[in-house]
BALOBA-1460 file (C-alpha; in Angstrom, 3 decimals):
// residues 356
<rec num="1" residu="x" x="-18.661" y="6.409" z="2.175"/>
<rec num="2" residu="x" x="-15.359" y="5.663" z="3.913"/>
<rec num="3" residu="x" x="-14.233" y="2.018" z="3.490"/>
<rec num="4" residu="x" x="-13.320" y="0.078" z="6.593"/>
<rec num="5" residu="x" x="-12.086" y="-3.156" z="5.020"/>
<rec num="6" residu="x" x="-11.010" y="-4.573" z="1.690"/>
<rec num="7" residu="x" x="-12.468" y="-7.960" z="0.762"/>
<rec num="8" residu="x" x="-11.106" y="-11.255" z="1.934"/>
<rec num="9" residu="x" x="-7.367" y="-11.691" z="2.230"/>
<rec num="10" residu="x" x="-5.254" y="-13.593" z="-0.290"/>
<rec num="11" residu="x" x="-5.790" y="-17.297" z="-0.659"/>
<rec num="12" residu="x" x="-4.310" y="-18.903" z="2.451"/>
<rec num="13" residu="x" x="-1.004" y="-20.636" z="1.936"/>
<rec num="14" residu="x" x="-0.986" y="-24.330" z="2.876"/>
<rec num="15" residu="x" x="0.394" y="-25.118" z="6.295"/>
<rec num="16" residu="x" x="3.902" y="-26.477" z="6.368"/>
<rec num="17" residu="x" x="4.516" y="-30.085" z="7.241"/>
<rec num="18" residu="x" x="6.568" y="-30.730" z="10.383"/>
<rec num="19" residu="x" x="9.950" y="-29.161" z="9.694"/>
<rec num="20" residu="x" x="12.735" y="-31.763" z="9.358"/>
<rec num="21" residu="x" x="15.362" y="-29.027" z="9.165"/>
<rec num="22" residu="x" x="14.930" y="-28.112" z="12.813"/>
<rec num="23" residu="x" x="15.624" y="-31.640" z="13.950"/>
<rec num="24" residu="x" x="18.677" y="-31.746" z="11.707"/>
<rec num="25" residu="x" x="19.918" y="-28.381" z="12.913"/>
<rec num="26" residu="x" x="19.441" y="-28.950" z="16.633"/>
<rec num="27" residu="x" x="21.335" y="-32.202" z="16.377"/>
<rec num="28" residu="x" x="24.583" y="-30.409" z="15.490"/>
<rec num="29" residu="x" x="27.278" y="-30.310" z="18.132"/>
<rec num="30" residu="x" x="28.869" y="-27.253" z="16.546"/>
<rec num="31" residu="x" x="27.769" y="-24.298" z="14.443"/>
<rec num="32" residu="x" x="28.823" y="-26.017" z="11.228"/>
<rec num="33" residu="x" x="27.723" y="-29.364" z="9.858"/>
<rec num="34" residu="x" x="30.054" y="-32.217" z="9.057"/>
<rec num="35" residu="x" x="31.543" y="-32.584" z="5.582"/>
<rec num="36" residu="x" x="29.035" y="-35.329" z="4.760"/>
<rec num="37" residu="x" x="26.110" y="-33.170" z="5.851"/>
<rec num="38" residu="x" x="27.502" y="-30.254" z="3.841"/>
<rec num="39" residu="x" x="27.657" y="-32.381" z="0.721"/>
<rec num="40" residu="x" x="24.053" y="-33.467" z="1.273"/>
<rec num="41" residu="x" x="22.891" y="-29.900" z="1.889"/>
<rec num="42" residu="x" x="24.351" y="-28.606" z="-1.368"/>
<rec num="43" residu="x" x="23.603" y="-31.642" z="-3.500"/>
<rec num="44" residu="x" x="20.652" y="-29.936" z="-5.167"/>
<rec num="45" residu="x" x="21.680" y="-26.311" z="-4.610"/>
<rec num="46" residu="x" x="21.732" y="-23.902" z="-7.511"/>
<rec num="47" residu="x" x="25.171" y="-22.640" z="-8.511"/>
<rec num="48" residu="x" x="25.640" y="-19.122" z="-9.817"/>
<rec num="49" residu="x" x="28.691" y="-18.309" z="-11.921"/>
<rec num="50" residu="x" x="30.473" y="-14.999" z="-11.094"/>
<rec num="51" residu="x" x="29.141" y="-13.626" z="-14.377"/>
<rec num="52" residu="x" x="25.653" y="-14.174" z="-12.925"/>
<rec num="53" residu="x" x="25.973" y="-13.173" z="-9.285"/>
<rec num="54" residu="x" x="28.534" y="-10.343" z="-9.496"/>
<rec num="55" residu="x" x="26.248" y="-8.018" z="-11.527"/>
<rec num="56" residu="x" x="23.390" y="-8.691" z="-9.104"/>
<rec num="57" residu="x" x="25.624" y="-7.859" z="-6.169"/>
<rec num="58" residu="x" x="26.844" y="-4.661" z="-7.844"/>
<rec num="59" residu="x" x="23.292" y="-3.582" z="-8.709"/>
<rec num="60" residu="x" x="22.174" y="-4.242" z="-5.141"/>
<rec num="61" residu="x" x="24.992" y="-2.157" z="-3.679"/>
<rec num="62" residu="x" x="24.283" y="0.705" z="-6.066"/>
<rec num="63" residu="x" x="20.582" y="0.657" z="-5.193"/>
<rec num="64" residu="x" x="21.263" y="0.422" z="-1.448"/>
<rec num="65" residu="x" x="23.703" y="3.329" z="-1.625"/>
<rec num="66" residu="x" x="21.083" y="5.453" z="-3.379"/>
<rec num="67" residu="x" x="18.431" y="4.553" z="-0.795"/>
<rec num="68" residu="x" x="20.690" y="5.397" z="2.157"/>
<rec num="69" residu="x" x="22.479" y="8.437" z="0.704"/>
<rec num="70" residu="x" x="20.392" y="10.909" z="2.699"/>
<rec num="71" residu="x" x="20.951" y="9.087" z="5.967"/>
<rec num="72" residu="x" x="24.706" y="8.837" z="5.403"/>
<rec num="73" residu="x" x="25.040" y="12.487" z="4.386"/>
<rec num="74" residu="x" x="23.105" y="13.646" z="7.451"/>
<rec num="75" residu="x" x="25.289" y="11.524" z="9.720"/>
<rec num="76" residu="x" x="28.368" y="13.370" z="8.452"/>
<rec num="77" residu="x" x="26.679" y="16.681" z="9.291"/>
<rec num="78" residu="x" x="25.249" y="15.407" z="12.590"/>
<rec num="79" residu="x" x="21.732" y="16.210" z="11.378"/>
<rec num="80" residu="x" x="18.493" y="14.371" z="12.031"/>
<rec num="81" residu="x" x="15.420" y="13.712" z="9.914"/>
<rec num="82" residu="x" x="12.221" y="13.150" z="11.934"/>
<rec num="83" residu="x" x="10.638" y="10.978" z="9.232"/>
<rec num="84" residu="x" x="13.294" y="8.965" z="7.416"/>
<rec num="85" residu="x" x="15.622" y="8.334" z="10.364"/>
<rec num="86" residu="x" x="12.969" y="6.079" z="11.875"/>
<rec num="87" residu="x" x="13.947" y="3.445" z="9.305"/>
<rec num="88" residu="x" x="17.467" y="3.296" z="10.737"/>
<rec num="89" residu="x" x="16.813" y="3.812" z="14.441"/>
<rec num="90" residu="x" x="13.671" y="1.800" z="15.137"/>
<rec num="91" residu="x" x="14.665" y="-1.056" z="12.828"/>
<rec num="92" residu="x" x="18.368" y="-0.909" z="13.739"/>
<rec num="93" residu="x" x="19.644" y="-1.917" z="10.291"/>
<rec num="94" residu="x" x="22.645" y="0.140" z="9.248"/>
<rec num="95" residu="x" x="23.305" y="1.336" z="5.692"/>
<rec num="96" residu="x" x="26.294" y="-1.019" z="5.636"/>
<rec num="97" residu="x" x="24.166" y="-4.011" z="6.559"/>
<rec num="98" residu="x" x="21.523" y="-3.031" z="4.005"/>
<rec num="99" residu="x" x="24.275" y="-2.935" z="1.377"/>
<rec num="100" residu="x" x="25.153" y="-6.615" z="1.780"/>
<rec num="101" residu="x" x="23.688" y="-8.680" z="-1.025"/>
<rec num="102" residu="x" x="22.588" y="-12.272" z="-0.453"/>
<rec num="103" residu="x" x="21.168" y="-14.667" z="-3.046"/>
<rec num="104" residu="x" x="19.019" y="-16.480" z="-0.481"/>
<rec num="105" residu="x" x="19.231" y="-20.043" z="0.777"/>
<rec num="106" residu="x" x="20.065" y="-22.944" z="-1.502"/>
<rec num="107" residu="x" x="22.374" y="-20.998" z="-3.836"/>
<rec num="108" residu="x" x="26.113" y="-21.557" z="-4.253"/>
<rec num="109" residu="x" x="28.191" y="-18.543" z="-5.280"/>
<rec num="110" residu="x" x="31.031" y="-19.918" z="-7.377"/>
<rec num="111" residu="x" x="34.359" y="-18.193" z="-6.702"/>
<rec num="112" residu="x" x="32.895" y="-15.900" z="-4.048"/>
<rec num="113" residu="x" x="35.538" y="-16.809" z="-1.487"/>
<rec num="114" residu="x" x="38.363" y="-15.057" z="-3.313"/>
<rec num="115" residu="x" x="38.940" y="-11.678" z="-4.902"/>
<rec num="116" residu="x" x="41.515" y="-9.956" z="-7.070"/>
<rec num="117" residu="x" x="44.366" y="-11.397" z="-9.108"/>
<rec num="118" residu="x" x="46.192" y="-12.493" z="-5.957"/>
<rec num="119" residu="x" x="43.152" y="-14.591" z="-4.939"/>
<rec num="120" residu="x" x="42.978" y="-13.015" z="-1.494"/>
<rec num="121" residu="x" x="40.056" y="-14.027" z="0.742"/>
<rec num="122" residu="x" x="36.959" y="-11.990" z="-0.069"/>
<rec num="123" residu="x" x="34.907" y="-9.988" z="2.408"/>
<rec num="124" residu="x" x="32.098" y="-12.534" z="2.068"/>
<rec num="125" residu="x" x="34.473" y="-15.340" z="3.051"/>
<rec num="126" residu="x" x="34.672" y="-13.744" z="6.506"/>
<rec num="127" residu="x" x="30.921" y="-13.437" z="6.988"/>
<rec num="128" residu="x" x="29.644" y="-15.683" z="9.740"/>
<rec num="129" residu="x" x="26.725" y="-17.043" z="7.743"/>
<rec num="130" residu="x" x="28.731" y="-18.445" z="4.814"/>
<rec num="131" residu="x" x="30.926" y="-21.523" z="4.468"/>
<rec num="132" residu="x" x="32.838" y="-23.257" z="1.677"/>
<rec num="133" residu="x" x="30.779" y="-25.834" z="-0.190"/>
<rec num="134" residu="x" x="33.375" y="-28.543" z="0.519"/>
<rec num="135" residu="x" x="37.103" y="-29.059" z="1.088"/>
<rec num="136" residu="x" x="37.696" y="-29.546" z="-2.629"/>
<rec num="137" residu="x" x="35.673" y="-26.403" z="-3.468"/>
<rec num="138" residu="x" x="36.994" y="-23.906" z="-0.891"/>
<rec num="139" residu="x" x="36.367" y="-20.861" z="-3.084"/>
<rec num="140" residu="x" x="32.672" y="-21.627" z="-3.652"/>
<rec num="141" residu="x" x="30.529" y="-20.259" z="-0.831"/>
<rec num="142" residu="x" x="27.011" y="-21.075" z="0.314"/>
<rec num="143" residu="x" x="24.781" y="-19.690" z="3.058"/>
<rec num="144" residu="x" x="24.795" y="-22.222" z="5.908"/>
<rec num="145" residu="x" x="21.047" y="-22.733" z="6.230"/>
<rec num="146" residu="x" x="21.252" y="-25.567" z="8.764"/>
<rec num="147" residu="x" x="23.477" y="-23.569" z="11.116"/>
<rec num="148" residu="x" x="21.188" y="-20.541" z="10.795"/>
<rec num="149" residu="x" x="18.155" y="-22.645" z="11.689"/>
<rec num="150" residu="x" x="20.032" y="-24.036" z="14.686"/>
<rec num="151" residu="x" x="20.600" y="-20.495" z="15.971"/>
<rec num="152" residu="x" x="17.469" y="-18.710" z="14.794"/>
<rec num="153" residu="x" x="14.866" y="-21.441" z="14.343"/>
<rec num="154" residu="x" x="12.417" y="-19.920" z="16.817"/>
<rec num="155" residu="x" x="12.607" y="-16.562" z="15.019"/>
<rec num="156" residu="x" x="11.990" y="-18.245" z="11.666"/>
<rec num="157" residu="x" x="8.961" y="-20.048" z="13.086"/>
<rec num="158" residu="x" x="7.519" y="-16.837" z="14.559"/>
<rec num="159" residu="x" x="7.944" y="-14.847" z="11.357"/>
<rec num="160" residu="x" x="6.473" y="-17.701" z="9.316"/>
<rec num="161" residu="x" x="3.404" y="-17.921" z="11.546"/>
<rec num="162" residu="x" x="2.895" y="-14.166" z="11.733"/>
<rec num="163" residu="x" x="3.130" y="-13.521" z="7.994"/>
<rec num="164" residu="x" x="0.828" y="-16.437" z="7.148"/>
<rec num="165" residu="x" x="-1.761" y="-15.299" z="9.669"/>
<rec num="166" residu="x" x="-1.644" y="-11.732" z="8.333"/>
<rec num="167" residu="x" x="-2.113" y="-12.907" z="4.752"/>
<rec num="168" residu="x" x="-5.242" y="-14.832" z="5.704"/>
<rec num="169" residu="x" x="-7.052" y="-11.709" z="6.933"/>
<rec num="170" residu="x" x="-8.760" y="-8.931" z="4.978"/>
<rec num="171" residu="x" x="-7.295" y="-5.448" z="5.226"/>
<rec num="172" residu="x" x="-9.055" y="-3.337" z="7.822"/>
<rec num="173" residu="x" x="-9.055" y="0.331" z="6.795"/>
<rec num="174" residu="x" x="-10.909" y="1.977" z="9.669"/>
<rec num="175" residu="x" x="-8.072" y="3.104" z="11.931"/>
<rec num="176" residu="x" x="-7.232" y="6.295" z="9.982"/>
<rec num="177" residu="x" x="-3.784" y="6.580" z="11.540"/>
<rec num="178" residu="x" x="-5.086" y="7.559" z="14.957"/>
<rec num="179" residu="x" x="-2.358" y="5.504" z="16.634"/>
<rec num="180" residu="x" x="0.041" y="8.422" z="16.113"/>
<rec num="181" residu="x" x="-2.438" y="10.798" z="17.717"/>
<rec num="182" residu="x" x="-2.851" y="8.456" z="20.684"/>
<rec num="183" residu="x" x="0.909" y="8.551" z="21.206"/>
<rec num="184" residu="x" x="0.799" y="12.278" z="22.010"/>
<rec num="185" residu="x" x="-2.603" y="12.470" z="23.697"/>
<rec num="186" residu="x" x="-2.454" y="14.840" z="26.685"/>
<rec num="187" residu="x" x="1.315" y="15.137" z="26.502"/>
<rec num="188" residu="x" x="3.221" y="18.276" z="27.428"/>
<rec num="189" residu="x" x="5.345" y="19.945" z="24.718"/>
<rec num="190" residu="x" x="8.562" y="18.635" z="26.292"/>
<rec num="191" residu="x" x="7.251" y="15.036" z="26.140"/>
<rec num="192" residu="x" x="6.749" y="14.856" z="22.369"/>
<rec num="193" residu="x" x="8.861" y="12.278" z="20.506"/>
<rec num="194" residu="x" x="9.390" y="14.606" z="17.533"/>
<rec num="195" residu="x" x="10.139" y="17.876" z="19.239"/>
<rec num="196" residu="x" x="11.388" y="19.389" z="15.959"/>
<rec num="197" residu="x" x="7.897" y="19.128" z="14.433"/>
<rec num="198" residu="x" x="4.999" y="21.275" z="15.656"/>
<rec num="199" residu="x" x="1.551" y="19.781" z="16.215"/>
<rec num="200" residu="x" x="-0.613" y="20.765" z="13.257"/>
<rec num="201" residu="x" x="-3.712" y="21.429" z="15.414"/>
<rec num="202" residu="x" x="-1.905" y="22.278" z="18.642"/>
<rec num="203" residu="x" x="-2.189" y="20.269" z="21.851"/>
<rec num="204" residu="x" x="-5.836" y="20.996" z="22.570"/>
<rec num="205" residu="x" x="-6.874" y="20.348" z="18.979"/>
<rec num="206" residu="x" x="-4.941" y="17.074" z="18.908"/>
<rec num="207" residu="x" x="-6.583" y="15.877" z="22.109"/>
<rec num="208" residu="x" x="-9.991" y="16.790" z="20.697"/>
<rec num="209" residu="x" x="-9.421" y="14.568" z="17.626"/>
<rec num="210" residu="x" x="-8.555" y="11.598" z="19.851"/>
<rec num="211" residu="x" x="-11.660" y="12.163" z="21.955"/>
<rec num="212" residu="x" x="-13.951" y="12.533" z="18.931"/>
<rec num="213" residu="x" x="-12.907" y="9.382" z="17.056"/>
<rec num="214" residu="x" x="-12.920" y="5.674" z="17.909"/>
<rec num="215" residu="x" x="-9.402" y="4.199" z="18.076"/>
<rec num="216" residu="x" x="-8.968" y="0.741" z="16.514"/>
<rec num="217" residu="x" x="-5.258" y="-0.036" z="16.665"/>
<rec num="218" residu="x" x="-4.449" y="-3.742" z="16.266"/>
<rec num="219" residu="x" x="-0.649" y="-3.465" z="16.273"/>
<rec num="220" residu="x" x="1.156" y="-4.100" z="19.547"/>
<rec num="221" residu="x" x="4.318" y="-2.171" z="18.654"/>
<rec num="222" residu="x" x="2.220" y="0.922" z="17.980"/>
<rec num="223" residu="x" x="-0.116" y="0.416" z="20.931"/>
<rec num="224" residu="x" x="2.734" y="0.116" z="23.408"/>
<rec num="225" residu="x" x="3.628" y="3.759" z="22.735"/>
<rec num="226" residu="x" x="0.135" y="5.074" z="23.512"/>
<rec num="227" residu="x" x="0.055" y="7.495" z="26.406"/>
<rec num="228" residu="x" x="-1.479" y="6.105" z="29.619"/>
<rec num="229" residu="x" x="-4.556" y="8.280" z="29.049"/>
<rec num="230" residu="x" x="-5.013" y="7.039" z="25.458"/>
<rec num="231" residu="x" x="-4.493" y="3.281" z="25.962"/>
<rec num="232" residu="x" x="-7.919" y="2.602" z="27.556"/>
<rec num="233" residu="x" x="-9.574" y="4.331" z="24.591"/>
<rec num="234" residu="x" x="-8.348" y="1.664" z="22.160"/>
<rec num="235" residu="x" x="-10.970" y="-0.923" z="21.174"/>
<rec num="236" residu="x" x="-8.280" y="-3.629" z="21.412"/>
<rec num="237" residu="x" x="-5.583" y="-4.250" z="23.981"/>
<rec num="238" residu="x" x="-2.936" y="-6.019" z="21.859"/>
<rec num="239" residu="x" x="0.010" y="-7.833" z="23.420"/>
<rec num="240" residu="x" x="3.085" y="-9.511" z="21.993"/>
<rec num="241" residu="x" x="1.450" y="-12.889" z="22.600"/>
<rec num="242" residu="x" x="-1.653" y="-11.933" z="20.624"/>
<rec num="243" residu="x" x="0.257" y="-10.332" z="17.752"/>
<rec num="244" residu="x" x="-0.234" y="-13.272" z="15.332"/>
<rec num="245" residu="x" x="-3.951" y="-13.246" z="16.194"/>
<rec num="246" residu="x" x="-4.481" y="-9.536" z="15.516"/>
<rec num="247" residu="x" x="-2.051" y="-8.526" z="12.776"/>
<rec num="248" residu="x" x="-3.819" y="-7.501" z="9.557"/>
<rec num="249" residu="x" x="-2.475" y="-6.198" z="6.234"/>
<rec num="250" residu="x" x="-4.206" y="-2.819" z="6.375"/>
<rec num="251" residu="x" x="-2.113" y="-1.768" z="9.378"/>
<rec num="252" residu="x" x="0.628" y="0.632" z="8.298"/>
<rec num="253" residu="x" x="2.990" y="-0.545" z="11.014"/>
<rec num="254" residu="x" x="2.466" y="-4.179" z="10.043"/>
<rec num="255" residu="x" x="3.376" y="-3.183" z="6.495"/>
<rec num="256" residu="x" x="6.554" y="-1.441" z="7.630"/>
<rec num="257" residu="x" x="7.409" y="-4.449" z="9.750"/>
<rec num="258" residu="x" x="7.672" y="-6.708" z="6.709"/>
<rec num="259" residu="x" x="11.059" y="-5.013" z="6.387"/>
<rec num="260" residu="x" x="11.865" y="-5.857" z="9.998"/>
<rec num="261" residu="x" x="11.010" y="-9.519" z="9.563"/>
<rec num="262" residu="x" x="12.964" y="-9.739" z="6.315"/>
<rec num="263" residu="x" x="16.020" y="-8.220" z="7.986"/>
<rec num="264" residu="x" x="15.789" y="-10.628" z="10.921"/>
<rec num="265" residu="x" x="15.998" y="-13.538" z="8.481"/>
<rec num="266" residu="x" x="19.372" y="-12.266" z="7.322"/>
<rec num="267" residu="x" x="20.975" y="-14.044" z="4.342"/>
<rec num="268" residu="x" x="17.913" y="-16.271" z="3.915"/>
<rec num="269" residu="x" x="16.162" y="-13.349" z="2.208"/>
<rec num="270" residu="x" x="17.478" y="-12.370" z="-1.239"/>
<rec num="271" residu="x" x="18.896" y="-8.872" z="-1.295"/>
<rec num="272" residu="x" x="16.414" y="-7.699" z="-3.908"/>
<rec num="273" residu="x" x="13.523" y="-8.658" z="-1.615"/>
<rec num="274" residu="x" x="15.072" y="-6.897" z="1.367"/>
<rec num="275" residu="x" x="15.459" y="-3.628" z="-0.533"/>
<rec num="276" residu="x" x="11.891" y="-3.864" z="-1.845"/>
<rec num="277" residu="x" x="10.751" y="-4.256" z="1.776"/>
<rec num="278" residu="x" x="12.824" y="-1.213" z="2.746"/>
<rec num="279" residu="x" x="11.203" y="0.882" z="0.010"/>
<rec num="280" residu="x" x="7.743" y="-0.165" z="1.186"/>
<rec num="281" residu="x" x="8.629" y="0.763" z="4.777"/>
<rec num="282" residu="x" x="9.960" y="4.132" z="3.608"/>
<rec num="283" residu="x" x="6.817" y="4.920" z="1.617"/>
<rec num="284" residu="x" x="4.531" y="3.852" z="4.462"/>
<rec num="285" residu="x" x="6.524" y="5.892" z="6.950"/>
<rec num="286" residu="x" x="5.829" y="9.009" z="4.923"/>
<rec num="287" residu="x" x="2.082" y="8.414" z="5.010"/>
<rec num="288" residu="x" x="2.281" y="7.545" z="8.707"/>
<rec num="289" residu="x" x="3.776" y="10.946" z="9.450"/>
<rec num="290" residu="x" x="1.667" y="12.872" z="6.937"/>
<rec num="291" residu="x" x="-1.459" y="11.557" z="8.683"/>
<rec num="292" residu="x" x="-0.028" y="12.118" z="12.159"/>
<rec num="293" residu="x" x="-0.736" y="15.137" z="14.368"/>
<rec num="294" residu="x" x="2.722" y="16.486" z="13.474"/>
<rec num="295" residu="x" x="3.035" y="19.136" z="10.786"/>
<rec num="296" residu="x" x="5.381" y="17.779" z="8.090"/>
<rec num="297" residu="x" x="5.062" y="20.885" z="5.904"/>
<rec num="298" residu="x" x="8.466" y="21.872" z="4.543"/>
<rec num="299" residu="x" x="9.900" y="18.346" z="4.469"/>
<rec num="300" residu="x" x="10.644" y="16.594" z="1.189"/>
<rec num="301" residu="x" x="9.526" y="13.060" z="0.400"/>
<rec num="302" residu="x" x="11.478" y="10.272" z="-1.280"/>
<rec num="303" residu="x" x="10.015" y="11.312" z="-4.642"/>
<rec num="304" residu="x" x="11.534" y="14.774" z="-4.268"/>
<rec num="305" residu="x" x="8.161" y="16.471" z="-3.751"/>
<rec num="306" residu="x" x="7.079" y="18.379" z="-0.628"/>
<rec num="307" residu="x" x="5.139" y="16.314" z="1.892"/>
<rec num="308" residu="x" x="1.597" y="17.452" z="2.523"/>
<rec num="309" residu="x" x="-0.504" y="16.582" z="5.592"/>
<rec num="310" residu="x" x="-3.362" y="14.098" z="5.296"/>
<rec num="311" residu="x" x="-6.024" y="15.681" z="7.513"/>
<rec num="312" residu="x" x="-7.585" y="12.525" z="8.919"/>
<rec num="313" residu="x" x="-9.773" y="14.610" z="11.214"/>
<rec num="314" residu="x" x="-11.880" y="15.420" z="8.120"/>
<rec num="315" residu="x" x="-14.012" y="13.085" z="5.948"/>
<rec num="316" residu="x" x="-11.884" y="13.833" z="2.875"/>
<rec num="317" residu="x" x="-8.714" y="13.103" z="4.817"/>
<rec num="318" residu="x" x="-10.111" y="9.815" z="6.059"/>
<rec num="319" residu="x" x="-10.988" y="8.771" z="2.507"/>
<rec num="320" residu="x" x="-7.528" y="9.681" z="1.241"/>
<rec num="321" residu="x" x="-5.871" y="7.768" z="4.067"/>
<rec num="322" residu="x" x="-7.981" y="4.652" z="3.438"/>
<rec num="323" residu="x" x="-7.228" y="4.801" z="-0.299"/>
<rec num="324" residu="x" x="-3.477" y="4.939" z="0.257"/>
<rec num="325" residu="x" x="-3.720" y="2.362" z="3.046"/>
<rec num="326" residu="x" x="-5.374" y="-0.135" z="0.687"/>
<rec num="327" residu="x" x="-2.533" y="0.227" z="-1.799"/>
<rec num="328" residu="x" x="0.057" y="-0.403" z="0.890"/>
<rec num="329" residu="x" x="-1.870" y="-3.473" z="2.050"/>
<rec num="330" residu="x" x="-1.604" y="-4.954" z="-1.443"/>
<rec num="331" residu="x" x="2.107" y="-4.151" z="-1.711"/>
<rec num="332" residu="x" x="2.735" y="-5.571" z="1.737"/>
<rec num="333" residu="x" x="0.968" y="-8.835" z="0.943"/>
<rec num="334" residu="x" x="3.052" y="-9.351" z="-2.192"/>
<rec num="335" residu="x" x="6.198" y="-8.927" z="-0.127"/>
<rec num="336" residu="x" x="4.897" y="-11.218" z="2.611"/>
<rec num="337" residu="x" x="4.536" y="-13.897" z="-0.048"/>
<rec num="338" residu="x" x="8.125" y="-13.360" z="-1.187"/>
<rec num="339" residu="x" x="9.479" y="-13.522" z="2.359"/>
<rec num="340" residu="x" x="7.511" y="-16.721" z="2.979"/>
<rec num="341" residu="x" x="8.983" y="-18.166" z="-0.215"/>
<rec num="342" residu="x" x="12.440" y="-17.370" z="1.165"/>
<rec num="343" residu="x" x="11.564" y="-19.153" z="4.423"/>
<rec num="344" residu="x" x="10.407" y="-22.220" z="2.494"/>
<rec num="345" residu="x" x="13.698" y="-22.221" z="0.581"/>
<rec num="346" residu="x" x="15.581" y="-21.850" z="3.872"/>
<rec num="347" residu="x" x="13.848" y="-24.903" z="5.294"/>
<rec num="348" residu="x" x="14.561" y="-26.948" z="2.177"/>
<rec num="349" residu="x" x="18.221" y="-25.968" z="2.179"/>
<rec num="350" residu="x" x="18.504" y="-26.652" z="5.906"/>
<rec num="351" residu="x" x="17.015" y="-30.111" z="5.432"/>
<rec num="352" residu="x" x="19.405" y="-30.976" z="2.633"/>
<rec num="353" residu="x" x="17.002" y="-30.259" z="-0.194"/>
<rec num="354" residu="x" x="14.869" y="-33.273" z="0.682"/>
<rec num="355" residu="x" x="11.744" y="-31.851" z="-0.915"/>
<rec num="356" residu="x" x="13.313" y="-30.251" z="-3.990"/>
């Protein structure tokens, strides 16, 4: 029997009280708070000594460089990868941006504003999101949570709502990756998005799979790429407005998007969490393409092993897809929790640590 859902979702997180940080942030007349407000904001902030934060930063950069090595090497050779490049084109986060380590909100990095024996200003000192703790501590930097909320408060609210709503739902495992098939339904060869990859079953065979299976795509950013002939076949008609009402953890694209939401929160998300989200998106992307109508034979996965198609047009393929999908749902939910924790810390830091 092929599973279509996995139990109830995780225990719902309690709703946040009205956010005092937004009122504080929107009351600013400039991007930065006054000295008094700065002192209040960092009164209860954690302080990391260079012996604590420098190794974390170095480890993050080393890990990011390893994760992006293939992308950077291909760029030098002007080559493309139809599977992995999606992580850098669709999500628009560059290897350089991924390399930047942040401790998250509410953490002071002692001595981070200077570098070298001549005490020259550090790279981080020039980053828009950071400011000195105070005039008498100019070399100690902190992420300016209040200013970030003033600029990006609506984004923070949307991500918060979306991730909470997704966590409250069980994982639905009955879509079997047919969204990718619907994106090429009745297309001509010159219309395919991945022209370098052949269709595993050919055009007629691909169309036949779409016509023989119900399509249950709940994700707007996948549905919007359906061909005009495939869109009416979907059981749902998701929109951007209904995204928080339909998103569920079994959706592969919703799992990949945890990386998108983490990246949109910028320095509020600790670097370790961001890279974990990237790895999840990378792993899901491989399954997404293995189960797609495209033939990925001959391409190598992140683990160094050849990628093999998941034939979702067969019962065995559907079972394999649902099994892997369930594992990604669990991994995605753990990361949603960590991103929500970062948002809660952002709100506390932006409100001056009132609830710490």
